[in-house]
Residue, then its C-alpha position, 0 to 999 in steps of 0.5 A: x561477343x565483345x572483341x578482345x586482344x588475342x594472343x597468337x603464335x607465329x604459325x597463326x599470324x597469317x590466318x588471324x591477320x587476313x581478314x578486313x583490318x588487323x592491329x598486331x601488337x609486337x610485344x616483349x614479356x620484360x618490356x613495361x611500355x608493352x604492358x601499357x600498350x596491351x591495357x589500351x589496345x585491350x580497352x580499344x578492341x572492346x569498342x571496335x568489333x570490325x577490327x581484329x586485334x592480335x598480340x605476339x610476343x617476339x622474344x618467344x615467337x621472333x620469326x614473323x616479327x623478324x619478317x616484318x622488320x620490327x626492331x623494338x617493342x612495342x611496335x604496332x602494325x596495322x594491316x588492311x586488305x585493299x583491292x586484293x592486296x594488303x597495305x601495312 
C-alpha cells in the first residue's frame, strides 16, 4: 500500500504520531500556502513509506497546535523517537 498524507484530529495525534518518524503538517483551511504544502507532502509521502505523514487543520482542531506552540500556518513538525524519548 502506498503511503499518503493522513488527515487527523486532535484526539488522534498521540496514537498516529507515536511510531518512528512522523511529519505533521499544521494547516488552515483558508491558507493558500497550506494547500501547496499539502500537495508537496502528498507527493513526498508516496516515496517514503518509512515515515508517517499527518495533516492537522488548526482552525478546526486547535488543541495540539496550541500545545506544541504553532503560531502560524503552514507549520511542519518532524517527530522522531530516539532512545525512549521524543525529539522535535
